[in-house]
C-alpha positions as CSV (number, residue, x, y, z in Angstrom):
1,M,136.9,15.7,60.6
2,S,133.3,14.4,60.4
3,I,131.1,17.3,59.3
4,G,127.3,17.8,58.6
5,T,125.6,18.3,55.3
6,K,125.6,22.1,55.6
7,A,129.4,22.2,55.3
8,Y,129.3,20.8,51.8
9,T,128.9,24.0,49.9
10,G,131.0,26.2,47.7
11,V,133.7,24.5,45.7
12,F,135.6,21.3,46.4
13,P,138.0,20.8,43.5
14,I,138.9,17.3,42.4
15,A,142.7,17.1,43.0
16,P,144.7,15.4,40.2
17,T,147.7,13.4,41.4
18,P,151.0,14.9,40.2
19,F,153.5,12.4,38.8
20,L,157.1,12.8,37.7
21,A,158.2,11.6,34.3
22,D,159.4,8.3,35.8
23,G,156.0,7.6,37.3
24,N,156.7,8.4,40.9
25,V,154.4,10.7,42.8
26,D,155.6,14.3,42.7
27,W,155.2,15.2,46.3
28,V,156.5,18.8,45.8
29,S,153.9,19.5,43.2
30,L,151.3,17.9,45.4
31,D,152.0,20.2,48.3
32,R,152.0,23.2,46.0
33,L,148.6,22.1,44.6
34,F,147.0,21.9,48.0
35,D,148.5,25.2,48.9
36,F,147.1,26.7,45.7
37,Y,143.6,25.4,46.5
38,G,143.8,27.1,49.9
39,K,145.0,30.4,48.5
40,I,142.2,30.7,45.9
41,G,139.5,30.0,48.5
42,A,138.4,26.4,47.9
43,D,136.0,25.2,50.6
44,G,137.4,21.7,50.6
45,V,138.9,19.2,48.2
46,T,138.3,15.6,46.9
47,V,141.3,13.3,46.6
48,L,141.6,9.8,45.2
49,G,138.8,10.4,42.7
50,I,138.5,9.1,39.2
51,M,140.5,12.0,37.8
52,G,143.1,11.5,40.6
53,E,144.2,8.2,39.0
54,A,143.4,6.5,42.3
55,P,143.5,2.9,40.9
56,K,147.1,3.4,39.9
57,L,148.2,4.3,43.4
58,E,149.8,2.1,46.1
59,P,147.8,2.0,49.4
60,H,150.6,3.9,51.2
61,E,150.6,6.6,48.5
62,S,146.9,7.1,48.7
63,L,147.1,7.5,52.5
64,E,150.0,10.0,52.3
65,I,148.1,12.1,49.7
66,L,145.2,12.3,52.0
67,K,147.3,13.2,55.0
68,R,149.0,16.0,53.1
69,A,145.6,17.4,51.9
70,V,144.3,17.5,55.5
71,R,147.5,19.1,56.8
72,I,148.1,21.7,54.1
73,L,144.5,22.7,53.2
74,G,143.0,22.6,56.6
75,K,139.5,22.2,55.2
76,P,137.1,19.3,54.7
77,V,138.6,16.5,52.5
78,I,136.4,14.0,50.7
79,V,138.2,10.7,49.9
80,G,137.2,8.4,47.1
81,V,137.1,4.8,48.4
82,S,135.3,3.0,45.7
83,A,136.7,-0.5,45.2
84,P,135.8,-3.9,43.7
85,G,135.4,-5.4,47.1
86,F,134.2,-4.2,50.5
87,A,137.4,-5.3,52.4
88,A,139.5,-2.8,50.5
89,M,136.8,-0.1,50.8
90,R,136.5,-0.6,54.5
91,S,140.3,-0.5,55.0
92,L,140.7,2.8,53.1
93,A,137.6,4.4,54.6
94,R,138.6,3.7,58.2
95,E,142.2,4.8,57.5
96,A,140.9,8.0,55.8
97,M,138.7,8.9,58.7
98,E,141.5,8.3,61.2
99,A,143.7,10.6,59.2
100,G,141.2,13.4,59.3
101,A,139.0,13.0,56.3
102,A,135.5,14.6,56.4
103,S,133.8,11.8,54.5
104,V,134.3,9.1,51.9
105,M,132.8,8.9,48.4
106,I,131.3,5.7,47.0
107,A,130.4,5.0,43.4
108,P,128.3,2.0,42.5
109,P,130.0,-0.8,40.5
110,N,129.0,-1.2,36.9
111,T,127.4,-4.6,37.6
112,L,124.3,-3.1,39.2
113,R,121.1,-2.9,37.1
114,T,118.0,-2.9,39.2
115,D,116.9,-0.3,41.8
116,D,117.0,-3.0,44.5
117,Q,120.5,-3.9,43.6
118,I,121.6,-0.3,43.8
119,T,120.0,0.4,47.2
120,G,121.2,-3.0,48.5
121,Y,124.8,-2.3,47.5
122,Y,124.9,1.0,49.4
123,A,123.3,-0.7,52.5
124,Q,126.1,-3.3,52.3
125,A,128.8,-0.6,51.8
126,V,127.6,1.3,54.8
127,E,127.6,-2.0,56.8
128,A,131.2,-2.6,55.6
129,I,132.7,0.8,56.4
130,G,130.6,1.5,59.4
131,A,127.5,3.6,60.0
132,D,129.7,6.2,61.7
133,V,131.5,7.1,58.5
134,P,129.9,9.9,56.6
135,F,129.6,9.1,52.9
136,V,128.9,10.7,49.5
137,I,126.9,9.1,46.8
138,Q,128.6,9.4,43.4
139,D,126.0,9.4,40.7
140,Y,128.0,9.2,37.5
141,P,126.2,7.0,35.0
142,L,128.4,8.1,32.1
143,I,131.3,6.2,33.8
144,T,129.6,3.6,36.0
145,S,126.7,2.8,33.6
146,V,124.5,2.6,36.7
147,Q,121.3,4.7,36.4
148,M,120.1,6.0,39.7
149,T,116.6,7.5,39.6
150,P,115.7,10.3,42.1
151,G,113.6,7.7,43.9
152,V,116.6,5.4,44.4
153,I,118.7,8.3,45.7
154,R,115.9,9.2,48.1
155,K,115.8,5.6,49.4
156,I,119.6,5.4,49.9
157,V,119.5,8.7,51.8
158,S,116.5,7.7,53.9
159,D,117.9,4.3,54.7
160,N,121.4,5.5,55.6
161,P,121.6,8.5,58.0
162,S,125.4,8.6,57.4
163,C,124.8,9.8,53.8
164,V,125.7,13.5,53.8
165,M,126.0,14.5,50.1
166,L,125.1,13.6,46.6
167,K,127.7,14.2,43.9
168,A,125.4,14.8,41.0
169,E,127.0,13.9,37.7
170,D,124.1,12.6,35.7
171,W,123.8,14.0,32.2
172,P,121.2,15.4,31.7
173,G,120.7,15.9,35.4
174,L,119.1,19.3,35.9
175,E,115.6,17.9,36.3
176,K,116.9,15.4,38.9
177,I,118.3,18.3,41.0
178,S,115.1,20.2,40.8
179,L,113.0,17.1,41.9
180,L,115.3,16.3,44.8
181,R,115.1,19.9,46.0
182,K,111.3,19.8,45.6
183,W,111.2,16.7,47.8
184,Q,113.3,18.5,50.4
185,Q,110.9,21.4,50.4
186,E,108.0,19.0,50.9
187,S,109.9,17.2,53.7
188,S,109.8,13.9,51.9
189,L,113.6,14.0,51.6
190,R,115.8,14.9,54.6
191,D,118.6,17.5,54.5
192,L,121.2,16.5,51.8
193,A,123.9,18.5,50.2
194,I,124.0,18.4,46.4
195,M,127.2,19.3,44.7
196,T,127.7,18.9,41.0
197,A,130.5,17.7,38.7
198,N,130.7,16.7,35.1
199,G,133.8,18.8,34.7
200,G,131.7,21.9,35.4
201,L,129.9,21.7,32.0
202,F,126.5,22.6,33.4
203,L,127.5,24.5,36.6
204,D,125.8,27.7,35.6
205,F,122.4,26.2,35.3
206,E,123.0,23.6,38.1
207,M,123.4,26.6,40.5
208,D,120.2,28.0,39.1
209,R,118.5,24.7,40.0
210,G,119.6,24.8,43.6
211,A,123.0,23.0,43.8
212,D,125.1,23.8,46.8
213,G,128.2,24.1,44.7
214,S,130.8,22.3,42.6
215,N,132.8,19.2,43.3
216,T,134.7,18.7,40.1
217,G,138.0,19.4,38.5
218,Y,139.0,22.1,36.0
219,A,142.3,23.7,35.2
220,F,141.0,27.0,36.5
221,P,139.1,26.1,39.7
222,E,139.0,29.9,40.5
223,M,136.4,30.2,37.8
224,L,134.2,27.6,39.5
225,I,134.6,29.5,42.8
226,D,133.6,32.7,41.2
227,V,130.6,31.3,39.4
228,V,129.3,29.7,42.6
229,A,129.9,32.9,44.5
230,F,128.1,35.0,41.9
231,A,125.2,32.5,41.8
232,K,124.8,32.5,45.6
233,A,124.9,36.3,45.6
234,G,122.1,36.5,43.1
235,Q,124.3,37.8,40.3
236,R,123.1,35.5,37.7
237,D,124.3,37.4,34.6
238,E,127.8,37.7,36.1
239,A,127.9,34.0,36.8
240,H,126.8,33.1,33.3
241,D,129.1,35.6,31.6
242,L,132.2,34.3,33.4
243,F,131.2,30.7,32.8
244,D,130.6,31.4,29.1
245,A,134.1,32.8,28.7
246,H,135.6,29.6,30.0
247,L,133.2,27.2,28.2
248,P,135.4,26.5,25.1
249,L,138.3,25.4,27.3
250,L,136.0,23.6,29.7
251,R,134.4,21.7,26.8
252,Y,137.8,20.8,25.3
253,E,138.9,19.5,28.7
254,Q,135.8,17.3,29.0
255,Q,136.8,15.0,26.1
256,P,136.6,11.4,27.3
257,G,140.0,9.9,27.5
258,A,141.8,13.2,27.0
259,G,140.4,15.4,29.8
260,L,143.0,14.7,32.4
261,A,145.9,15.2,29.9
262,V,144.4,18.6,29.1
263,R,143.9,19.6,32.7
264,K,147.4,18.6,33.7
265,Y,149.0,20.3,30.7
266,V,147.3,23.6,31.6
267,M,148.1,23.3,35.3
268,M,151.7,22.7,34.3
269,K,151.7,25.8,32.2
270,R,150.3,27.7,35.1
271,G,153.2,26.5,37.3
272,I,151.0,24.5,39.7
273,L,152.4,21.1,38.5
274,A,156.0,20.5,37.4
275,S,154.9,17.9,34.9
276,D,151.8,16.9,33.0
277,A,152.8,13.2,33.3
278,Q,150.2,10.5,34.1
279,R,151.2,7.2,35.7
280,K,151.0,4.4,33.1
281,P,148.7,3.5,31.5
282,G,148.0,7.2,30.7
283,G,147.4,9.4,27.7
284,T,149.4,12.3,26.4
285,L,148.5,15.3,24.2
286,S,149.8,15.5,20.6
287,A,151.6,18.7,19.5
288,T,148.5,19.6,17.6
289,A,146.3,19.2,20.7
290,K,148.7,21.3,22.8
291,A,148.6,24.0,20.2
292,E,144.8,24.0,20.3
293,V,144.8,24.3,24.1
294,D,147.3,27.2,23.8
295,Y,145.0,28.9,21.3
296,L,142.0,28.5,23.7
297,L,144.1,29.9,26.5
298,A,145.1,32.9,24.5
299,R,141.5,33.6,23.6
300,L,140.4,33.2,27.2
301,S,143.1,35.5,28.5
302,R,141.4,38.4,26.7
303,V,138.5,38.1,29.1
304,D,140.1,36.5,32.2
305,G,143.6,37.6,33.0
306,R,144.3,34.4,35.0
307,A,144.6,32.6,31.6
308,K,147.7,34.6,30.6
309,M,150.6,32.3,30.5
């Protein structure tokens, strides 16, 4: 399902991978999760991302997760294919496209330091997976330690016609979005979708700066969908008001090393996942932490009824 840049708009939630307590993939919860994304109006989904515990999956599990996303959601699916070597990246990318994926997402390895190394890496990655495979640049320096300047991003996009989207996760990154949009207006950067992440922490202002939407995870993806819709309709106050109501929980979920545990715990309480288990090695929430999340949910429910458990 190869698609152009204009299709990357709205909200593409990052799908967590549900596991049973014994570490096996919970396929029933996975199907329910993709069905849930479809019912709330998600415009697509990303699987096998960092928050999807992709490195812990067997190759056949990864492919089955993708196939179920394509079949159940029926909308564009972005597949994370970042890998230490190009052989594994090529194999998964080609299998993903054959299974109906819309594009693949590539993050740079943490060994890259110079601009030439970064642009050279993406050129080699495109050569490995094939220039016919649409790809997404994942700019996430907080995790990768790779700093991509706007100029580097522009060169990657200009040198590789198969680049369809930037997943903008720099922090701070608002000025980067503004500059890239300015270059597009000046025709010094070709058409490129920009979707943002960082757990949604800056989505309200990222939409103000011209982002096309959100490509991140949160226990209430409906909020992301509503904020993006409000912003696109010019209802700035409504977008910020709803975002502000969720911000305490959003912030709590964004804690490094604990965020996935929080997200899975809330999604379990919502009945979307049967368990909040992570495949080992994985973190768990203490009783105190769960009580704090429950407190935040109770407060949020006063403003957003979807938080009532």
